[in-house]
C-alpha positions in Angstrom: -14.9 2.1 15.5 -11.0 4.3 15.1 -13.5 7.4 15.9 -14.8 6.7 19.3 -11.9 3.5 20.3 -8.7 4.0 21.4 -7.9 0.2 23.1 -5.2 -1.4 20.9 -6.6 -4.1 20.2 -10.2 -3.3 19.4 -8.4 -0.9 16.9 -6.6 -4.0 15.6 -9.5 -6.1 15.6 -11.9 -3.2 13.4 -8.7 -2.9 11.1 -8.6 -6.5 10.0 -12.4 -7.0 10.2 -12.9 -3.8 8.3 -10.4 -4.6 5.8 -9.0 -1.6 6.1 -6.2 -0.7 3.6 -3.2 1.0 4.7 -1.9 1.9 1.3 -5.3 2.9 0.4 -5.8 0.1 -2.4 -8.4 -2.4 -2.0 -7.1 -5.3 -0.7 -10.6 -6.9 0.1 -12.7 -9.3 -1.6 -15.2 -6.1 -2.5 -12.1 -5.8 -5.7 -13.0 -9.0 -7.5 -16.5 -8.4 -7.2 -16.1 -5.0 -9.0 -14.3 -6.8 -11.5 -16.4 -9.3 -12.2 -19.6 -7.6 -12.0 -17.8 -5.0 -14.6 -17.0 -7.9 -16.9 -20.3 -9.4 -16.6 -22.4 -5.6 -17.9 -19.5 -4.8 -20.5 -18.9 -6.2 -24.1 -15.5 -7.5 -24.6 -14.6 -5.3 -26.8 -14.7 -2.8 -24.6 -13.3 -4.1 -21.3 -10.0 -2.7 -21.7 -10.9 0.8 -21.7 -13.7 0.3 -19.3 -11.0 -1.3 -16.9 -8.8 2.1 -17.7 -11.1 4.1 -16.3 -12.0 1.4 -13.5 -8.4 1.7 -12.6 -7.8 5.6 -12.9 -10.7 6.5 -11.0 -9.7 4.4 -8.3 -6.3 6.1 -8.4 -7.6 9.6 -8.4 -9.6 8.5 -5.6 -6.7 7.3 -3.8 -4.6 10.7 -4.2 -7.5 12.9 -3.7 -8.1 11.2 -0.4 -4.8 11.6 1.0 -5.0 15.4 0.0 -8.4 16.3 2.1 -7.3 13.8 5.0 -4.0 15.9 5.3 -5.5 19.0 5.0 -8.7 18.6 7.2 -5.9 17.0 9.7 -4.0 20.0 9.1 -7.2 22.2 10.2 -9.0 20.3 12.8 -5.4 20.7 14.6 -4.4 24.7 14.1 -8.3 25.8 13.5 -10.4 24.0 15.8 -6.8 23.1 18.3 -8.0 19.5 18.1 -5.3 16.9 19.6 -3.7 14.8 17.1 -5.3 11.7 17.8 -8.8 14.1 17.8 -8.2 15.0 14.2 -7.6 11.7 12.9 -11.2 10.6 14.8 -12.8 13.3 12.2 -11.3 11.5 9.2 -12.5 8.2 10.4 -15.8 9.9 10.8 -15.6 10.9 7.2 -14.0 7.2 6.0 -17.3 5.9 7.6 -19.6 8.6 6.0 -18.3 7.3 2.6 -18.7 4.0 3.9 -22.2 3.9 4.4 -22.7 6.4 1.0 -21.0 3.0 -0.9 -23.2 0.7 1.2 -26.5 2.6 0.0 -25.0 2.7 -3.9 -24.4 -0.9 -3.9 -28.2 -2.0 -2.5 -29.4 0.6 -5.3 -27.9 -2.2 -8.1 -30.3 -4.4 -10.3 -30.2 -7.7 -10.7 -28.5 -7.2 -14.1 -25.3 -7.3 -12.5 -25.7 -11.2 -11.5 -24.6 -13.9 -13.5 -27.6 -15.0 -15.7 -28.4 -18.8 -15.3 -29.3 -21.3 -18.3 -32.8 -21.0 -17.0 -33.3 -17.9 -18.5 -32.9 -19.4 -21.3 -36.1 -20.1 -23.7 -36.7 -23.6 -25.3 -36.4 -22.3 -28.6 -33.4 -20.4 -28.0 -31.4 -23.6 -26.6 -29.2 -26.1 -29.5 -30.8 -29.1 -30.0 -27.0 -30.6 -29.5 -25.7 -28.6 -27.0 -22.0 -28.1 -25.7 -20.7 -29.0 -22.4 -22.9 -27.4 -19.7 -20.9 -24.5 -17.6 -23.1 -24.7 -14.9 -20.3 -26.2 -12.4 -20.7 -23.8 -9.6 -22.4 -26.0 -7.0 -24.6 -23.6 -4.7 -22.9 -23.4 -0.9 -19.4 -24.1 -2.4 -16.5 -21.3 -2.3 -15.1 -22.5 -5.2 -16.2 -23.5 -9.1 -16.0 -27.8 -9.4 -12.8 -27.6 -12.4 -11.7 -29.7 -14.6 -8.0 -30.9 -15.2 -7.8 -28.0 -17.5 -9.7 -25.3 -15.7 -7.7 -26.3 -12.4 -4.4 -25.9 -14.2 -5.4 -22.7 -15.8 -6.5 -21.0 -12.1 -3.6 -22.6 -10.3 -0.7 -20.7 -13.0 -3.1 -17.7 -12.5 -2.6 -17.2 -9.1 1.1 -18.0 -8.8 2.1 -15.9 -11.3 0.3 -12.9 -9.8 1.2 -14.7 -6.3 5.1 -13.1 -7.9 4.0 -10.3 -9.2 2.3 -9.1 -6.2 5.2 -10.6 -4.0 7.8 -8.9 -5.8 5.6 -5.1 -5.6 5.9 -5.9 -2.0 9.4 -6.2 -1.5 9.7 -1.9 -2.7 7.2 -1.0 -1.8 6.3 3.3 -2.1 7.4 4.0 1.5 10.4 1.8 1.3 11.1 3.4 -1.8 10.5 7.1 -0.5 12.2 6.3 2.2 15.5 5.0 0.5 15.6 8.3 -1.6 15.4 10.5 2.5 18.4 8.2 3.3 20.7 8.3 0.4 20.2 11.8 -1.1 19.5 13.6 2.0 16.0 14.8 -0.4 13.7 17.4 2.1 10.3 15.9 3.3 8.9 18.6 1.0 10.7 18.1 -2.4 10.6 14.5 -1.6 6.8 14.5 -1.3 7.0 16.8 -4.5 8.9 14.2 -6.6 6.4 11.1 -5.2 3.1 13.4 -6.3 4.5 13.9 -9.8 5.8 10.7 -10.3 1.9 9.4 -9.1 0.1 11.7 -11.9 2.1 10.2 -14.5 1.4 6.6 -13.6 -2.3 7.8 -13.8 -1.7 9.0 -17.0 -0.1 5.7 -18.4 -3.5 3.9 -17.3 -5.0 5.2 -20.1 -3.1 4.8 -22.8 -2.4 1.0 -21.7 -6.4 0.8 -23.1 -5.5 1.8 -26.4 -2.2 -0.8 -26.7 -4.7 -3.1 -25.6 -6.8 -2.5 -28.4 -4.2 -3.0 -31.1 -1.7 -5.8 -29.6 -3.8 -7.4 -27.4 -4.1 -8.0 -23.5 -1.2 -10.4 -22.7 1.5 -8.3 -25.1 0.5 -5.0 -23.8 0.6 -6.8 -19.8 4.2 -7.6 -20.4 5.6 -5.1 -22.3 4.6 -2.0 -20.8 5.4 -3.3 -17.5 9.1 -4.7 -18.6 10.6 -1.1 -18.7 9.2 -0.4 -15.0 10.6 -4.2 -13.8 14.7 -3.1 -15.3 13.9 -0.1 -14.0 13.8 -1.1 -10.9 15.8 -4.1 -10.9 18.5 -1.0 -11.4 16.6 1.8 -8.8 19.4 1.1 -6.2 22.7 1.2 -8.0 22.9 5.2 -9.0 25.0 7.0 -6.8 23.7 10.4 -8.9 20.4 11.5 -7.4 19.6 12.9 -11.1 19.8 9.4 -12.5 17.9 7.8 -9.7 15.0 10.0 -10.0 15.3 9.3 -14.1 15.4 5.4 -13.1 12.1 6.2 -10.4 10.5 8.1 -13.6 11.1 5.0 -15.8 9.5 3.0 -13.3 6.3 5.3 -12.5 5.7 5.9 -16.7 4.4 2.2 -17.0 4.1 0.8 -13.4 0.2 0.7 -13.4 -0.2 -0.3 -17.5 -0.5 -3.4 -16.9 -3.4 -3.0 -14.8 -6.3 -2.3 -17.4 -5.0 -5.0 -19.4 -4.8 -7.6 -16.8 -8.7 -7.2 -16.0 -9.6 -7.3 -18.8 -7.5 -10.9 -19.5 -8.9 -12.4 -16.3 -12.1 -11.5 -17.8 -11.5 -12.7 -21.1 -10.1 -16.1 -19.9 -12.4 -16.9 -17.3 -15.9 -18.6 -17.6 -19.1 -15.6 -16.1 -20.0 -17.9 -13.2 -16.8 -18.4 -12.1 -15.0 -15.0 -12.2 -15.9 -13.8 -8.8 -14.8 -16.8 -7.0 -11.6 -17.2 -9.0 -10.7 -13.7 -8.6 -11.1 -13.9 -5.0 -9.1 -16.7 -4.2 -6.2 -14.7 -6.4 -6.7 -12.0 -4.2 -6.1 -13.8 -1.3 -3.0 -15.2 -2.8 -2.0 -11.9 -3.4 -3.0 -10.6 -0.3 -1.1 -13.6 1.6 2.4 -13.6 0.2 2.3 -9.7 0.1 2.6 -9.5 4.3 5.7 -11.2 3.5 7.7 -8.5 0.9 8.1 -5.6 4.1 9.6 -8.3 6.9 12.1 -9.5 3.9 13.1 -5.9 3.2 13.4 -5.0 6.8 16.0 -7.5 7.1 17.7 -6.0 4.1 17.4 -2.5 5.2 19.0 -3.4 8.4 21.8 -4.8 6.6 22.5 -1.8 4.2 21.6 -3.7 1.1 18.2 -1.3 0.1 19.6 -2.0 -3.5 19.8 -5.7 -3.0 16.0 -5.4 -2.5 15.5 -3.2 -5.6 17.6 -5.9 -7.4 15.5 -8.9 -6.5 12.2 -7.1 -6.9 12.5 -6.0 -10.6 14.3 -9.0 -11.4 10.9 -10.9 -9.9 8.5 -8.6 -11.8 10.6 -9.6 -14.9 10.7 -13.5 -14.4 6.6 -12.7 -13.8 6.4 -10.8 -16.8 8.2 -13.7 -19.5 5.8 -16.4 -17.4 2.8 -15.0 -18.5 4.3 -14.3 -21.9 5.4 -18.0 -22.1 2.0 -19.1 -20.9 -0.3 -17.1 -22.5 0.9 -16.0 -25.6 -0.9 -17.9 -27.9 -3.6 -19.1 -25.2 -7.0 -19.0 -27.1 -10.3 -18.3 -24.4 -12.3 -21.2 -24.2 -15.3 -18.7 -25.8 -13.6 -17.8 -28.8 -12.0 -21.6 -29.4 -16.0 -22.5 -29.2 -17.2 -19.8 -31.1 -15.9 -21.3 -34.6 -17.9 -24.3 -33.5 -21.6 -22.6 -33.2 -21.8 -22.5 -37.0 -21.6 -26.2 -36.8 -23.6 -27.0 -34.1 -26.3 -24.7 -35.8 -26.0 -26.2 -38.8 -26.6 -29.5 -37.3 -29.7 -28.6 -35.8 -31.1 -26.9 -39.0 -30.1 -30.1 -40.3 -31.8 -32.3 -37.6 -34.9 -30.1 -37.7 -35.0 -30.8 -41.7 -34.8 -34.1 -41.1 -37.5 -34.4 -38.7 -39.6 -32.1 -41.1 
């Protein structure tokens, strides 16, 4: 629609229904499905690495999209003598072509991506003494039918990740760039080079997080790698010295996304296979919903020349999120691991029953 329509309301409807992200990040339901599918196909010990590459390729894709779109618009205006709006239409046609290609690739996926039903297990492989079933997702329902413990877990995850998303929305990349431009009178070229450099730094740090997660675990990596970024963000608006402010920005960028891969791996670890897609979808809805309020609040503070307060509040909220995650899940034992030790006992019991019958 963006390639052919000009009416504001039509474009607004197309952007809303099509879930077009202004930041280039995935904000729709697709990320939950992608992460759930990756979790289903990946062994637990390899998830940190897989999610690290998943986030890395996504970040690189966003960067390449920005570069290609910018040069494509410039070429359309200068060489083809197109108007600014017509030049952007070329980008949206390319966007549609990429989306159609993704559709074909998605349709080519096999049913191995789906959660395997209990019926797929043969009768010989079914233990005689079976634990509580996990098939609690009623067909046609939007959410699994949780017990009290599972409901408490999912609410806790949604609240904590929602808190982090809200803190992020207070100090977005666009507001941060605007702050440096206003306070330090940085030229657009220098500003673009600065944020390109920190984007590369952020991308490189994602792979380091996978190595740390294997050594220290997902929760500790999420918290300890994210705290420096939170503290740097909290103090970002205080220095009057441009070099010091840039130093804080670099510190923030170096660990800003290091928690992304461990967080995805952690979610896959604590959620049951049949509930991952639904719960991850709910968490993404919560994150998207609370993020919509951040720019509004930031705009009010900017009008009152209190940008430093926005950075401070955002950093404090992110630190609160980190400590809350640490307190809630440091000693948390996933359900699968807690039952793993009991499986041996179940097998022994099954053998004893067989011997008794024999």
